[in-house]
C-alpha positions, 0 to 999 in steps of 0.5 A, a space after each residue: 262180756 259177752 255170754 258166748 265168749 264166756 262159755 267158749 273160754 270155759 270150754 276152751 279152758 277144760 279141754 286144755 287142762 284134759 289135754 295137758 293131763 293126757 300129755 303128762 300121762 304119756 311122759 309119766 308112762 315113758 318114765 316108768 317104762 325106761 325105769 322098768 327096763 333099767 331095773 330087768 336089765 340090772 343082775 338080780 341080787 335076791 336068791 331064788 330059794 325061799 328063805 326058811 323061817 327059823 321060828 315059824 310058830 312065834 311069827 304066826 303068833 305075832 301075826 295073829 296077835 297083830 290082827 287081833 289088836 287091830 280088829 279089837 277081838 281076841 286072839 283065840 278066835 283067829 286061825 291062820 291057814 297059811 302064810 306065804 311070802 310075797 
């Protein structure tokens, strides 16, 4: 085979693949936008008021214990300054 033919086929294959990736990205973006619009159109069932945590100290202790276990340290060395609901 001619060396130039091999080079052009390689470059052509790469650019064809890149064009396919761009097209797939546009398609996925359109799908995501349409599902986002449908989610906005659906009525919100979640209340806007934050739920009160019945036993806040126990929850913070459990969070501190989990962090200490993951980090391999003692629980007394961990200070949790604030907890925010996501």
